[in-house]
Legacy VTK file of the C-alpha trace (Angstrom):
# vtk DataFile Version 3.0
C-alpha trace
ASCII
DATASET POLYDATA
POINTS 112 float
121.656 107.249 90.938
119.013 106.497 88.361
116.090 108.828 87.753
112.898 106.770 87.771
109.948 107.970 85.685
106.302 107.326 86.462
104.192 104.745 84.654
100.502 105.636 84.649
98.080 102.955 85.785
94.648 103.692 84.340
91.306 102.603 85.696
90.387 101.103 82.321
92.718 98.318 81.238
95.251 99.295 83.888
98.708 97.827 84.206
98.121 94.126 84.791
101.747 93.129 85.343
103.478 95.465 87.785
106.757 93.642 87.314
106.718 94.559 83.609
107.007 98.243 84.598
109.818 97.591 87.094
113.538 98.098 86.524
116.541 96.970 88.533
117.152 99.074 91.636
120.358 101.113 91.248
123.251 100.317 93.568
123.822 104.013 94.270
120.117 104.629 94.831
117.354 106.107 92.710
115.357 109.310 92.528
111.648 109.540 91.841
108.998 112.180 91.266
106.724 113.002 94.197
103.099 114.104 94.365
99.491 113.022 94.503
98.794 109.552 93.164
102.455 108.494 92.940
103.729 105.278 94.544
107.036 103.427 94.634
106.527 99.734 93.869
109.301 97.470 95.170
109.700 93.768 94.386
112.211 91.845 96.483
112.610 88.647 94.456
115.738 87.652 96.390
116.274 85.128 99.132
116.974 87.677 101.894
115.103 90.604 103.394
115.750 94.089 102.002
115.291 97.592 103.393
114.267 100.537 101.229
114.846 104.028 102.635
113.399 107.294 101.360
115.036 110.450 102.671
112.737 112.860 104.480
114.499 116.225 104.138
111.999 118.381 106.031
111.757 119.491 109.627
108.945 120.190 112.075
109.582 123.027 114.516
113.304 122.690 113.793
113.389 118.940 114.410
114.376 116.487 111.689
111.786 114.035 110.421
112.986 110.427 110.420
113.556 108.870 107.012
110.870 106.454 105.845
111.821 102.794 105.591
110.130 99.743 104.147
111.442 96.333 105.169
110.514 93.580 102.731
110.985 89.916 103.531
112.353 87.642 100.820
109.915 87.242 97.943
107.644 90.097 99.045
106.419 93.245 97.305
105.465 96.621 98.710
104.172 100.104 97.883
105.282 103.413 99.353
103.248 106.580 98.671
105.596 109.205 97.208
104.101 112.231 98.949
105.601 115.710 98.834
107.048 114.990 102.287
109.896 113.282 100.393
110.651 116.194 98.021
114.353 116.984 98.235
116.418 119.879 96.897
116.144 118.470 93.352
112.349 118.274 93.602
112.512 114.472 93.652
112.626 111.771 96.325
116.011 110.181 97.118
115.737 106.395 97.523
118.414 104.006 98.772
118.561 100.247 99.310
120.569 98.156 101.746
121.268 95.812 98.789
119.945 95.659 95.235
120.390 92.026 94.228
117.025 90.782 92.877
115.286 94.077 93.749
113.211 95.823 91.089
111.319 99.089 91.400
108.794 101.214 89.526
107.080 104.528 90.094
103.359 104.139 89.490
100.898 106.979 88.979
97.236 106.320 89.486
95.521 107.896 86.488
92.079 108.236 84.980
LINES 1 113
112 0 1 2 3 4 5 6 7 8 9 10 11 12 13 14 15 16 17 18 19 20 21 22 23 24 25 26 27 28 29 30 31 32 33 34 35 36 37 38 39 40 41 42 43 44 45 46 47 48 49 50 51 52 53 54 55 56 57 58 59 60 61 62 63 64 65 66 67 68 69 70 71 72 73 74 75 76 77 78 79 80 81 82 83 84 85 86 87 88 89 90 91 92 93 94 95 96 97 98 99 100 101 102 103 104 105 106 107 108 109 110 111
């Protein structure tokens, strides 16, 4: 598992090329910080659809909360808000992928 760090996107001269901030998705999954203004950017540059799953470790009234998934068609990009709902025992979100070929990811923080 790789520990992703946040890249701040500012309102003045913000990050123009999201793909420049992205790194290859790790085969064993990644972890990411969670909190206000944080998003997971996923680019599926491959020729097949990909599913990204973020573990949701909490419960509501003793019932498990389903993990969050994002299904991206070939050539598509997506954003997932990294809310505190995804905070695991390490304080970070646990992210897995059904496959990582041609998948890149970045954690983006919306800044001032």
